[in-house]
Backbone as CSV, one residue per row, in Angstrom:
resi,resn,N_x,N_y,N_z,CA_x,CA_y,CA_z,C_x,C_y,C_z
1,MET,-29.351,26.449,11.805,-29.008,25.650,12.984,-29.961,25.995,14.131
2,ASP,-30.397,24.980,14.850,-31.270,25.190,15.996,-30.544,26.058,17.012
3,ALA,-31.168,27.165,17.412,-30.518,28.093,18.337,-30.189,27.454,19.672
4,VAL,-30.983,26.455,20.084,-30.760,25.811,21.377,-29.413,25.102,21.417
5,ILE,-28.982,24.529,20.277,-27.719,23.786,20.253,-26.585,24.580,19.601
6,ALA,-26.857,25.836,19.253,-25.848,26.642,18.566,-24.608,26.858,19.424
7,LEU,-24.796,27.087,20.725,-23.644,27.326,21.585,-22.774,26.075,21.697
8,ASP,-23.405,24.917,21.737,-22.617,23.685,21.833,-21.707,23.525,20.622
9,SER,-22.171,23.950,19.462,-21.343,23.885,18.264,-20.096,24.739,18.418
10,VAL,-20.250,25.896,19.057,-19.110,26.773,19.309,-18.177,26.152,20.343
11,LEU,-18.764,25.581,21.387,-17.963,24.958,22.443,-17.101,23.822,21.893
12,GLN,-17.610,23.117,20.914,-16.833,22.025,20.322,-15.555,22.540,19.660
13,GLN,-15.564,23.800,19.209,-14.394,24.382,18.548,-13.439,25.054,19.535
14,ALA,-13.898,25.236,20.773,-13.116,25.995,21.752,-11.946,25.172,22.292
15,HIS,-10.782,25.807,22.373,-9.597,25.161,22.948,-9.172,25.811,24.268
16,MET,-9.773,26.935,24.596,-9.449,27.601,25.853,-10.606,28.523,26.247
17,VAL,-10.821,28.645,27.560,-11.843,29.550,28.063,-11.258,30.390,29.191
18,LEU,-11.518,31.691,29.137,-11.174,32.599,30.224,-12.447,32.875,31.006
19,VAL,-12.382,32.648,32.303,-13.554,32.817,33.166,-13.298,33.969,34.126
20,GLY,-14.170,34.933,34.119,-14.032,36.085,35.007,-15.331,36.395,35.708
21,ALA,-15.236,36.884,36.943,-16.420,37.225,37.721,-16.901,38.623,37.370
22,VAL,-18.150,38.741,36.984,-18.733,40.049,36.675,-19.001,40.817,37.966
23,GLY,-19.480,40.098,38.963,-19.873,40.757,40.210,-18.938,40.543,41.370
24,GLY,-17.720,40.122,41.146,-16.773,39.970,42.242,-16.546,38.536,42.642
25,PHE,-17.241,38.078,43.689,-17.106,36.729,44.235,-15.682,36.449,44.732
26,GLY,-14.929,37.493,45.044,-13.623,37.300,45.633,-12.546,36.847,44.670
27,VAL,-12.816,36.872,43.358,-11.826,36.456,42.365,-11.375,37.693,41.605
28,ASP,-10.107,38.070,41.740,-9.604,39.285,41.109,-9.100,39.040,39.690
29,GLU,-8.573,37.845,39.438,-8.003,37.549,38.130,-8.856,36.521,37.402
30,GLU,-8.742,36.537,36.079,-9.464,35.556,35.280,-8.854,34.172,35.448
31,ILE,-9.701,33.169,35.325,-9.263,31.776,35.404,-9.155,31.242,33.980
32,ARG,-8.026,30.670,33.670,-7.782,30.140,32.329,-7.908,28.620,32.371
33,VAL,-8.758,28.062,31.528,-8.980,26.614,31.506,-8.717,26.087,30.103
34,ASP,-7.832,25.103,30.004,-7.476,24.471,28.730,-8.567,23.473,28.350
35,LEU,-9.172,23.668,27.198,-10.246,22.783,26.743,-9.775,21.815,25.652
36,SER,-8.461,21.769,25.422,-7.962,20.825,24.410,-8.099,19.383,24.880
37,ASP,-8.203,19.201,26.200,-8.466,17.874,26.760,-9.936,17.546,26.504
38,PRO,-10.225,16.476,25.755,-11.622,16.142,25.427,-12.505,15.982,26.663
39,ALA,-11.934,15.433,27.728,-12.732,15.232,28.940,-13.144,16.571,29.543
40,GLU,-12.191,17.523,29.564,-12.494,18.849,30.106,-13.517,19.566,29.233
41,SER,-13.345,19.444,27.926,-14.287,20.058,27.004,-15.685,19.480,27.188
42,THR,-15.771,18.172,27.346,-17.074,17.517,27.522,-17.748,17.983,28.804
43,ARG,-16.960,18.136,29.875,-17.550,18.590,31.143,-18.166,19.981,30.994
44,LEU,-17.458,20.886,30.316,-18.005,22.239,30.150,-19.193,22.232,29.202
45,ARG,-19.119,21.471,28.134,-20.246,21.396,27.207,-21.491,20.854,27.905
46,THR,-21.308,19.822,28.721,-22.446,19.257,29.463,-23.021,20.282,30.423
47,ALA,-22.129,21.000,31.109,-22.577,21.996,32.086,-23.299,23.164,31.418
48,MET,-22.948,23.442,30.151,-23.562,24.567,29.430,-24.688,24.122,28.491
49,THR,-25.163,22.922,28.663,-26.264,22.450,27.824,-27.506,23.310,28.047
50,VAL,-28.066,23.778,26.949,-29.233,24.674,27.011,-30.516,23.869,26.878
51,ASP,-31.475,24.206,27.722,-32.770,23.532,27.691,-33.767,24.258,26.796
52,SER,-33.793,25.588,26.891,-34.791,26.333,26.120,-34.380,27.792,25.978
53,LEU,-35.041,28.465,25.055,-34.859,29.902,24.823,-36.234,30.574,24.920
54,PRO,-36.688,30.863,26.129,-38.048,31.399,26.298,-38.218,32.841,25.845
55,GLY,-37.108,33.564,25.589,-37.234,34.918,25.062,-37.139,36.031,26.082
56,PHE,-36.987,35.696,27.364,-36.872,36.762,28.364,-35.424,37.252,28.448
57,HIS,-35.245,38.398,29.114,-33.933,39.028,29.212,-33.765,39.552,30.625
58,CYS,-32.840,38.957,31.388,-32.574,39.395,32.754,-32.060,40.839,32.733
59,MET,-32.467,41.637,33.719,-32.100,43.050,33.742,-30.721,43.312,34.340
60,CYS,-30.117,42.317,34.985,-28.813,42.539,35.608,-27.678,42.240,34.622
61,LEU,-26.443,42.560,35.024,-25.280,42.370,34.159,-24.783,40.935,34.142
62,GLY,-25.246,40.135,35.090,-24.793,38.752,35.164,-23.748,38.550,36.239
63,ASP,-23.292,37.320,36.385,-22.381,36.964,37.470,-21.005,36.512,36.995
64,VAL,-20.973,35.697,35.936,-19.706,35.126,35.471,-19.633,35.220,33.953
65,CYS,-18.474,35.651,33.449,-18.258,35.797,32.008,-17.316,34.696,31.507
66,PHE,-17.718,34.033,30.438,-16.908,32.998,29.794,-16.494,33.508,28.402
67,GLU,-15.198,33.639,28.167,-14.687,33.998,26.843,-14.076,32.755,26.215
68,LEU,-14.626,32.343,25.101,-14.190,31.122,24.427,-13.273,31.449,23.255
69,PHE,-12.142,30.719,23.176,-11.152,30.967,22.127,-10.854,29.680,21.360
70,ASP,-10.534,29.838,20.062,-10.206,28.671,19.241,-8.712,28.328,19.359
71,ARG,-8.271,27.362,18.567,-6.894,26.870,18.637,-5.875,27.984,18.372
72,ASP,-6.245,28.954,17.518,-5.316,30.017,17.139,-5.437,31.269,18.006
73,GLY,-6.256,31.185,19.037,-6.424,32.334,19.923,-7.504,33.293,19.507
74,GLY,-8.235,32.959,18.468,-9.343,33.816,18.055,-10.546,33.652,18.977
75,ARG,-11.160,34.764,19.304,-12.298,34.685,20.224,-13.545,34.228,19.480
76,LEU,-14.133,33.157,20.001,-15.319,32.564,19.375,-16.619,33.147,19.915
77,ALA,-16.655,33.383,21.216,-17.906,33.839,21.828,-17.649,34.361,23.232
78,VAL,-18.558,35.208,23.687,-18.577,35.668,25.077,-19.954,35.311,25.632
79,VAL,-19.951,34.538,26.686,-21.202,34.054,27.283,-21.212,34.458,28.759
80,VAL,-22.354,34.924,29.240,-22.457,35.382,30.633,-23.503,34.557,31.376
81,LEU,-23.110,34.077,32.543,-24.008,33.307,33.407,-24.782,34.243,34.320
82,HIS,-26.092,34.004,34.418,-26.960,34.792,35.289,-27.613,33.893,36.334
83,HIS,-27.337,34.179,37.601,-28.045,33.558,38.723,-27.974,32.028,38.728
84,GLY,-26.931,31.477,38.134,-26.776,30.025,38.134,-27.840,29.296,37.354
85,ALA,-28.569,30.016,36.490,-29.704,29.387,35.816,-29.798,29.689,34.331
86,THR,-29.298,30.842,33.885,-29.447,31.220,32.476,-28.118,31.721,31.913
87,LEU,-28.014,31.674,30.581,-26.844,32.164,29.864,-27.260,33.257,28.883
88,ARG,-26.384,34.250,28.723,-26.613,35.296,27.733,-25.496,35.245,26.690
89,TRP,-25.884,35.227,25.440,-24.940,35.180,24.323,-25.494,36.084,23.227
90,GLY,-24.637,36.808,22.570,-25.082,37.768,21.570,-25.826,37.177,20.399
91,GLN,-25.687,35.882,20.168,-26.374,35.232,19.051,-27.831,34.885,19.365
92,TRP,-28.224,35.053,20.616,-29.605,34.750,21.010,-30.397,36.041,21.194
93,ASP,-31.684,35.967,20.933,-32.563,37.114,21.146,-32.831,37.351,22.631
94,GLY,-32.794,36.291,23.416,-33.013,36.402,24.855,-32.051,35.494,25.593
95,ASP,-32.244,35.371,26.892,-31.384,34.511,27.703,-31.842,33.055,27.596
96,ALA,-30.861,32.151,27.610,-31.153,30.721,27.501,-31.191,30.089,28.879
97,VAL,-32.130,29.193,29.070,-32.258,28.476,30.337,-31.391,27.223,30.283
98,LEU,-30.541,27.066,31.268,-29.672,25.895,31.325,-30.468,24.644,31.678
99,ALA,-30.055,23.520,31.129,-30.701,22.253,31.470,-30.454,21.908,32.929
100,ASN,-29.247,22.214,33.419,-28.913,21.952,34.822,-27.864,22.984,35.247
101,GLY,-28.325,24.101,35.742,-27.409,25.167,36.119,-26.430,24.777,37.208
102,HIS,-26.838,23.841,38.050,-25.953,23.439,39.149,-24.676,22.812,38.613
103,LEU,-24.746,22.152,37.463,-23.544,21.549,36.883,-22.504,22.620,36.543
104,LEU,-22.952,23.746,36.028,-22.017,24.814,35.689,-21.459,25.464,36.957
105,LEU,-22.289,25.600,37.976,-21.803,26.129,39.255,-20.766,25.190,39.866
106,ASP,-21.020,23.892,39.771,-20.047,22.911,40.264,-18.751,22.983,39.464
107,TRP,-18.860,23.180,38.148,-17.677,23.291,37.293,-16.843,24.497,37.721
108,LEU,-17.501,25.617,37.977,-16.799,26.813,38.429,-16.131,26.579,39.787
109,ASP,-16.852,25.936,40.679,-16.309,25.633,42.001,-15.046,24.779,41.874
110,GLY,-15.090,23.801,40.972,-13.949,22.918,40.778,-12.765,23.588,40.098
111,HIS,-12.974,24.777,39.544,-11.888,25.486,38.872,-11.501,26.773,39.608
112,GLY,-11.766,26.788,40.892,-11.277,27.891,41.716,-12.189,29.081,41.858
113,MET,-13.458,28.940,41.492,-14.406,30.039,41.666,-15.635,29.514,42.422
114,PRO,-15.544,29.391,43.742,-16.656,28.843,44.529,-17.780,29.846,44.795
115,GLY,-17.514,31.149,44.596,-18.491,32.173,44.961,-19.861,32.024,44.338
116,PRO,-19.960,31.785,43.019,-21.293,31.649,42.425,-22.111,30.507,43.017
117,LEU,-21.474,29.382,43.306,-22.195,28.262,43.921,-22.641,28.632,45.330
118,GLN,-21.768,29.279,46.087,-22.119,29.680,47.450,-23.276,30.675,47.436
119,GLN,-23.222,31.636,46.503,-24.302,32.619,46.414,-25.611,31.963,46.008
120,PHE,-25.539,31.018,45.093,-26.736,30.303,44.651,-27.374,29.565,45.826
121,GLU,-26.549,28.884,46.619,-27.077,28.131,47.766,-27.657,29.076,48.807
122,THR,-27.001,30.210,49.008,-27.528,31.204,49.960,-28.875,31.730,49.488
123,ASP,-28.967,32.050,48.193,-30.225,32.553,47.639,-31.323,31.493,47.715
124,ARG,-30.942,30.235,47.492,-31.930,29.147,47.545,-32.476,29.000,48.962
125,ARG,-31.580,29.018,49.950,-32.041,28.903,51.341,-32.925,30.084,51.725
126,ARG,-32.536,31.271,51.278,-33.342,32.451,51.591,-34.727,32.341,50.960
127,ALA,-34.779,31.852,49.721,-36.066,31.687,49.052,-36.940,30.677,49.782
128,GLU,-36.324,29.588,50.255,-37.079,28.584,50.993,-37.612,29.163,52.303
129,GLU,-36.778,29.955,52.973,-37.215,30.580,54.224,-38.353,31.561,53.968
130,GLN,-38.219,32.331,52.881,-39.273,33.293,52.556,-40.574,32.585,52.205
131,SER,-40.458,31.459,51.498,-41.652,30.705,51.132,-42.344,30.160,52.380
132,ALA,-41.535,29.601,53.302,-42.110,29.073,54.548,-42.716,30.200,55.373
133,GLY,-42.024,31.348,55.405,-42.542,32.484,56.157,-43.835,33.015,55.566
134,GLN,-43.927,32.998,54.232,-45.143,33.479,53.585,-46.328,32.563,53.900
135,LEU,-46.090,31.253,53.909,-47.161,30.319,54.261,-47.626,30.544,55.691
136,ASP,-46.677,30.765,56.596,-47.007,31.042,57.993,-47.806,32.334,58.093
137,TRP,-47.372,33.339,57.332,-48.053,34.636,57.345,-49.484,34.501,56.825
138,LEU,-49.659,33.747,55.743,-50.996,33.546,55.184,-51.891,32.778,56.154
139,ALA,-51.320,31.771,56.823,-52.105,30.976,57.770,-52.545,31.817,58.964
140,SER,-51.785,32.864,59.270,-52.095,33.703,60.428,-52.991,34.894,60.076
141,MET,-53.321,35.057,58.813,-54.173,36.177,58.408,-55.526,36.078,59.110
142,PRO,-55.968,37.150,59.737,-57.232,37.096,60.483,-58.435,36.767,59.597
143,ALA,-59.415,36.149,60.209,-60.677,35.892,59.516,-61.282,37.229,59.087
144,GLY,-62.024,37.191,57.998,-62.678,38.391,57.497,-61.891,39.097,56.409
145,LEU,-60.625,38.681,56.200,-59.805,39.333,55.174,-59.673,38.473,53.923
146,GLU,-60.561,37.503,53.791,-60.523,36.622,52.627,-60.594,37.435,51.330
147,GLY,-59.806,37.024,50.372,-59.828,37.685,49.081,-58.875,38.860,48.954
148,THR,-58.200,39.223,50.041,-57.276,40.361,49.987,-55.816,39.920,49.948
149,ALA,-55.560,38.634,50.112,-54.175,38.159,50.226,-53.342,38.505,48.999
150,ASP,-53.887,38.268,47.808,-53.116,38.533,46.589,-52.760,40.007,46.465
151,GLN,-53.707,40.851,46.823,-53.457,42.288,46.737,-52.356,42.708,47.711
152,ILE,-52.390,42.123,48.910,-51.371,42.477,49.911,-50.017,41.898,49.521
153,LEU,-49.991,40.633,49.090,-48.732,40.014,48.666,-48.118,40.768,47.490
154,GLY,-48.969,41.352,46.657,-48.483,42.102,45.508,-47.621,43.291,45.892
155,LEU,-47.765,43.768,47.123,-46.949,44.895,47.576,-45.467,44.537,47.574
156,SER,-45.156,43.270,47.847,-43.759,42.851,47.851,-43.186,42.764,46.444
157,ARG,-44.051,42.591,45.457,-43.575,42.558,44.070,-43.348,43.962,43.526
158,THR,-44.169,44.909,43.968,-44.053,46.281,43.460,-43.206,47.167,44.363
159,GLY,-43.057,46.767,45.621,-42.289,47.578,46.554,-43.053,48.764,47.104
160,GLY,-44.355,48.818,46.835,-45.151,49.954,47.283,-45.775,49.732,48.648
161,ARG,-46.149,50.812,49.285,-46.843,50.734,50.575,-48.338,50.522,50.326
162,PRO,-49.041,49.960,51.302,-50.484,49.794,51.136,-51.169,51.141,50.999
163,SER,-52.122,51.196,50.104,-52.828,52.458,49.868,-53.772,52.749,51.031
164,PRO,-54.133,54.012,51.221,-55.115,54.348,52.264,-56.434,53.592,52.059
165,GLU,-56.804,53.388,50.792,-58.052,52.681,50.501,-57.979,51.226,50.968
166,LEU,-56.840,50.574,50.724,-56.682,49.185,51.165,-56.693,49.101,52.686
167,LEU,-55.972,49.990,53.348,-55.944,49.969,54.815,-57.335,50.233,55.389
168,ALA,-58.085,51.123,54.758,-59.446,51.413,55.235,-60.337,50.187,55.065
169,GLU,-60.188,49.501,53.932,-60.992,48.300,53.701,-60.656,47.214,54.722
170,LEU,-59.369,47.008,54.974,-58.961,45.993,55.944,-59.450,46.347,57.346
171,THR,-59.362,47.621,57.697,-59.843,48.066,59.012,-61.334,47.809,59.159
172,ASP,-62.112,48.145,58.128,-63.566,47.927,58.181,-63.887,46.443,58.315
173,ARG,-63.183,45.615,57.552,-63.444,44.175,57.617,-63.122,43.618,58.998
174,LEU,-62.022,44.061,59.581,-61.643,43.574,60.909,-62.647,44.013,61.975
175,GLN,-63.139,45.216,61.858,-64.123,45.702,62.823,-65.426,44.921,62.728
176,LEU,-65.792,44.512,61.517,-66.994,43.705,61.348,-66.799,42.294,61.895
177,THR,-65.630,41.725,61.653,-65.363,40.354,62.072,-65.064,40.271,63.559
178,PHE,-64.374,41.297,64.093,-63.996,41.314,65.522,-64.520,42.600,66.157
179,PRO,-65.807,42.637,66.494,-66.351,43.853,67.126,-65.654,44.196,68.441
180,ASP,-65.178,43.156,69.151,-64.464,43.379,70.404,-63.045,43.862,70.080
181,PRO,-62.656,45.048,70.528,-61.332,45.576,70.195,-60.181,44.719,70.703
182,VAL,-60.380,44.035,71.834,-59.324,43.176,72.355,-59.088,41.996,71.417
183,GLU,-60.156,41.386,70.947,-60.014,40.271,70.007,-59.382,40.748,68.699
184,ARG,-59.724,41.962,68.306,-59.157,42.519,67.068,-57.651,42.741,67.230
185,VAL,-57.253,43.258,68.382,-55.828,43.470,68.645,-55.084,42.140,68.689
186,LEU,-55.668,41.143,69.331,-55.019,39.832,69.403,-54.823,39.232,68.008
187,ALA,-55.820,39.400,67.165,-55.714,38.874,65.798,-54.588,39.567,65.034
188,LEU,-54.483,40.882,65.189,-53.445,41.626,64.486,-52.054,41.317,65.033
189,LEU,-51.936,41.199,66.351,-50.639,40.874,66.949,-50.168,39.497,66.516
190,ASP,-51.096,38.552,66.489,-50.746,37.198,66.045,-50.273,37.217,64.597
191,TRP,-50.942,37.998,63.764,-50.576,38.100,62.352,-49.205,38.758,62.192
192,TYR,-48.985,39.847,62.945,-47.711,40.557,62.828,-46.552,39.758,63.431
193,GLY,-46.876,38.836,64.317,-45.845,37.983,64.902,-45.473,36.811,64.022
194,SER,-46.084,36.712,62.835,-45.824,35.596,61.923,-44.840,36.023,60.847
195,GLY,-44.645,35.161,59.862,-43.745,35.479,58.760,-42.294,35.477,59.200
196,SER,-41.514,36.396,58.669,-40.085,36.452,58.991,-39.852,36.896,60.428
197,GLY,-40.754,37.713,60.959,-40.600,38.200,62.326,-39.597,39.325,62.471
198,ARG,-38.970,39.738,61.372,-37.923,40.754,61.471,-38.505,42.156,61.648
199,CYS,-37.694,43.029,62.225,-38.083,44.429,62.399,-37.631,45.291,61.237
200,SER,-36.760,44.767,60.405,-36.307,45.479,59.214,-35.926,44.447,58.171
201,GLY,-35.915,44.867,56.911,-35.528,43.955,55.845,-36.508,42.832,55.596
202,TYR,-37.760,43.015,55.966,-38.761,41.970,55.753,-39.547,42.268,54.475
203,PRO,-40.235,41.249,53.918,-41.052,41.490,52.727,-42.090,42.580,52.999
204,VAL,-42.329,43.421,52.016,-43.196,44.584,52.210,-44.574,44.185,52.729
205,HIS,-45.106,43.055,52.233,-46.469,42.694,52.634,-46.586,42.435,54.127
206,GLU,-45.464,42.039,54.756,-45.530,41.753,56.190,-45.761,43.011,57.020
207,GLY,-45.570,44.174,56.433,-45.774,45.405,57.176,-47.231,45.820,57.310
208,VAL,-48.124,45.155,56.576,-49.534,45.560,56.599,-50.153,45.444,57.995
209,PRO,-50.017,44.310,58.706,-50.589,44.278,60.058,-49.970,45.319,60.977
210,GLY,-48.698,45.676,60.753,-48.086,46.729,61.553,-48.741,48.070,61.290
211,GLU,-49.059,48.333,60.005,-49.764,49.581,59.666,-51.125,49.630,60.358
212,LEU,-51.800,48.481,60.390,-53.120,48.435,61.024,-53.006,48.591,62.544
213,LEU,-51.958,48.012,63.130,-51.748,48.177,64.576,-51.451,49.636,64.914
214,GLY,-50.814,50.339,63.991,-50.532,51.751,64.235,-51.780,52.598,64.360
215,ARG,-52.904,52.070,63.878,-54.181,52.787,63.972,-54.942,52.429,65.245
216,VAL,-54.427,51.452,65.979,-55.086,51.004,67.215,-54.626,51.890,68.377
217,SER,-55.530,52.260,69.246,-55.156,53.085,70.394,-54.238,52.295,71.323
218,ILE,-53.381,52.996,72.041,-52.478,52.318,72.973,-53.273,51.629,74.082
219,THR,-54.439,52.170,74.411,-55.283,51.551,75.436,-55.737,50.169,74.995
220,ASP,-56.212,50.063,73.743,-56.651,48.761,73.232,-55.470,47.816,73.062
221,LEU,-54.317,48.344,72.653,-53.135,47.504,72.492,-52.708,46.911,73.826
222,LEU,-52.708,47.724,74.859,-52.333,47.236,76.190,-53.360,46.236,76.712
223,ALA,-54.637,46.473,76.417,-55.671,45.535,76.868,-55.484,44.180,76.207
224,GLY,-55.120,44.180,74.919,-54.881,42.920,74.235,-53.706,42.166,74.834
225,LEU,-52.617,42.870,75.128,-51.437,42.220,75.681,-51.648,41.761,77.114
226,ALA,-52.612,42.388,77.808,-52.926,41.970,79.182,-53.909,40.808,79.225
227,ASP,-54.530,40.490,78.083,-55.516,39.418,78.025,-54.847,38.066,78.281
228,SER,-55.582,37.178,78.933,-55.032,35.852,79.261,-54.720,35.025,78.021
229,ARG,-55.306,35.376,76.881,-55.065,34.624,75.641,-53.772,35.036,74.941
230,ALA,-53.157,36.120,75.380,-51.926,36.591,74.741,-50.783,35.631,75.028
231,GLY,-50.105,35.190,73.976,-49.002,34.250,74.129,-47.753,34.740,73.414
232,GLU,-46.852,33.794,73.125,-45.565,34.138,72.521,-45.727,34.844,71.176
233,ARG,-46.641,34.357,70.348,-46.827,34.964,69.034,-47.311,36.404,69.161
234,HIS,-48.177,36.661,70.132,-48.674,38.021,70.338,-47.547,38.926,70.844
235,ASP,-46.706,38.395,71.730,-45.564,39.169,72.199,-44.618,39.473,71.039
236,ALA,-44.447,38.497,70.143,-43.584,38.709,68.986,-44.112,39.851,68.121
237,GLY,-45.427,39.863,67.912,-46.022,40.941,67.137,-45.895,42.283,67.832
238,ALA,-46.048,42.286,69.156,-45.955,43.534,69.917,-44.546,44.104,69.878
239,VAL,-43.543,43.242,70.044,-42.160,43.708,69.985,-41.865,44.290,68.609
240,ARG,-42.244,43.546,67.599,-41.998,43.989,66.224,-42.647,45.348,65.968
241,HIS,-43.828,45.538,66.520,-44.555,46.778,66.296,-43.974,47.925,67.120
242,LEU,-43.762,47.711,68.398,-43.398,48.809,69.288,-41.973,49.304,69.102
243,VAL,-41.075,48.443,68.629,-39.680,48.877,68.460,-39.335,49.124,66.990
244,GLY,-40.326,49.019,66.106,-40.093,49.255,64.693,-39.907,50.734,64.383
245,TRP,-39.529,51.019,63.131,-39.251,52.392,62.710,-40.543,53.174,62.525
246,LYS,-40.748,54.185,63.360,-41.911,55.074,63.270,-43.203,54.277,63.073
247,SER,-43.402,53.315,63.949,-44.539,52.402,63.801,-45.842,52.961,64.353
248,ARG,-45.757,54.018,65.164,-46.959,54.618,65.737,-46.844,56.137,65.668
249,PRO,-47.977,56.841,65.542,-47.920,58.308,65.459,-47.243,58.928,66.682
250,ARG,-47.491,58.337,67.863,-46.878,58.834,69.110,-46.120,57.688,69.776
251,GLN,-45.201,57.148,69.041,-44.532,55.918,69.468,-43.798,56.085,70.800
252,LYS,-43.021,57.143,70.948,-42.244,57.324,72.180,-43.153,57.437,73.394
253,ARG,-44.222,58.211,73.258,-45.159,58.359,74.367,-45.867,57.046,74.664
254,ASP,-46.256,56.322,73.614,-46.969,55.061,73.810,-46.089,54.015,74.484
255,VAL,-44.831,53.928,74.066,-43.929,52.959,74.700,-43.718,53.324,76.171
256,ALA,-43.681,54.615,76.457,-43.508,55.046,77.845,-44.693,54.637,78.713
257,CYS,-45.846,54.365,78.094,-47.041,53.953,78.833,-47.025,52.480,79.231
258,LEU,-46.087,51.711,78.707,-46.080,50.281,79.000,-45.818,50.034,80.474
259,PRO,-46.643,49.232,81.135,-46.360,48.846,82.525,-45.016,48.118,82.586
260,GLU,-44.296,48.277,83.664,-42.964,47.670,83.770,-42.977,46.149,83.590
261,PRO,-43.969,45.411,84.142,-43.964,43.952,83.915,-44.105,43.590,82.433
262,LEU,-44.933,44.353,81.706,-45.096,44.096,80.273,-43.822,44.477,79.522
263,ARG,-43.232,45.583,79.876,-41.994,46.011,79.248,-40.916,44.926,79.416
264,ALA,-40.816,44.384,80.644,-39.816,43.342,80.916,-40.140,42.069,80.131
265,ARG,-41.422,41.755,80.024,-41.836,40.557,79.279,-41.466,40.661,77.810
266,LEU,-41.728,41.811,77.220,-41.426,41.995,75.808,-39.916,42.053,75.566
267,LEU,-39.199,42.667,76.479,-37.746,42.721,76.344,-37.152,41.315,76.433
268,ALA,-37.674,40.510,77.350,-37.191,39.129,77.473,-37.474,38.341,76.205
269,HIS,-38.625,38.585,75.599,-38.951,37.891,74.347,-37.950,38.269,73.254
270,ALA,-37.650,39.553,73.145,-36.696,40.000,72.126,-35.325,39.390,72.356
271,ARG,-34.904,39.294,73.608,-33.595,38.720,73.916,-33.536,37.241,73.585
272,ARG,-34.668,36.561,73.673,-34.705,35.126,73.354,-34.797,34.864,71.853
273,SER,-35.118,35.881,71.078,-35.433,35.678,69.670,-34.232,35.244,68.828
274,GLY,-33.032,35.586,69.256,-31.855,35.280,68.451,-31.659,36.242,67.293
275,ASP,-32.504,37.260,67.210,-32.437,38.267,66.156,-31.691,39.469,66.727
276,SER,-30.449,39.679,66.293,-29.621,40.738,66.881,-30.203,42.129,66.629
277,ASP,-30.791,42.331,65.451,-31.384,43.626,65.145,-32.575,43.892,66.062
278,LYS,-33.434,42.899,66.207,-34.606,43.061,67.077,-34.175,43.292,68.520
279,GLN,-33.175,42.547,68.953,-32.708,42.700,70.338,-32.137,44.098,70.566
280,ALA,-31.345,44.595,69.615,-30.764,45.935,69.773,-31.855,47.003,69.833
281,ARG,-32.873,46.852,68.984,-33.973,47.813,69.001,-34.730,47.744,70.335
282,ALA,-34.959,46.523,70.808,-35.685,46.356,72.070,-34.900,46.925,73.241
283,GLU,-33.580,46.771,73.197,-32.763,47.330,74.279,-32.907,48.846,74.307
284,ARG,-32.954,49.473,73.125,-33.086,50.941,73.082,-34.454,51.413,73.560
285,TRP,-35.499,50.659,73.165,-36.855,51.107,73.458,-37.397,50.619,74.800
286,LEU,-37.007,49.427,75.205,-37.690,48.773,76.317,-36.859,48.599,77.577
287,ALA,-35.526,48.607,77.438,-34.696,48.372,78.624,-34.830,49.540,79.608
288,PRO,-34.737,49.257,80.910,-34.836,50.320,81.919,-33.744,51.359,81.705
289,SER,-34.079,52.600,81.969,-33.098,53.675,81.832,-32.001,53.507,82.858
290,ARG,-30.745,53.776,82.438,-29.600,53.665,83.350,-29.280,55.016,84.005
291,ALA,-30.131,55.998,83.743,-29.875,57.328,84.317,-30.027,57.307,85.824
C-alpha cells in the first residue's frame, strides 16, 4: 500500500478518536469525537490528507495527539500533529506533510481545542514580521559589506556570536568604505536601528552592528549623533546600543558622558517606540536621577 494513503485507510476504519494536547494549549482533558457519522469521518479524513513523505523527522514531541479506535474499542493508531503542518505515525519512516494543515487546525478549533490554531497564527505573524525585519536589516547594511550577509545571517541559524575574525573583517571594510569616522558611525547606527529594533530577544544577526558600535569610541559616537544628518533611525540605533546588555566596555561611564539634550532626545525616542522593554531600559539608563 502506498504509504502516503496508508493513514487514510486506517481513518476509514476508525469509529472514535481521542484528541489530547501534547504541549498544553489550555486543554486538561482529552476530547472524544464520534466518527461513526460519515460526515464527521470525512471531515477528519480530509483534514488529515497527506501530501508527501519527505523523510525528515521533527525534533520536538509535537502538539496534538490523535488516538484512533475501531468499532470494538481497539486502538488502530496514534498520530501526532507537529506545528500545524506535519503528522507523525509509527508506520512511517519520517513525518508526513499535510496537504492542508490549516484544515486540521480548523477541525480542532471546531471541536473545542482552539490553542493549536491560535499558536499557528501567532507563529505565522511572527515569521512575517521577522521576514520583513530581515529585509529592512539587509537594505540598511552599510556599503562595503557586500558578500558578508549570508555569513552574518547564519549566526541566527546557529545561535553563535560573530567570531573575532568576522568582526575584524567588517571593521576593516567599514574603515575603507567610510574613512570619516562620523560617516562610519552614522552607517552603523542606521543599520542597528533597523530590523526588529528590540533590545532583547532579537535575531542573533541583528547584534552584529551593535558589536561593531561597541568598538567605536564614545567621542566618535557622540560626534555622529550630533551630526545634522542624524535622524530617527540613528536615534533608534543609539538607544538600542546604549541601553543594551553590556553593549560597551565602559558602558556606564560612556552613558554618563551624554550631553543632557542628547540624553533627553534619546529618552523621548524610546518612550515613543511603544516597546515596553526598550522604554524600561531607557528609563534606567537615560532618565535624570531623582536623587
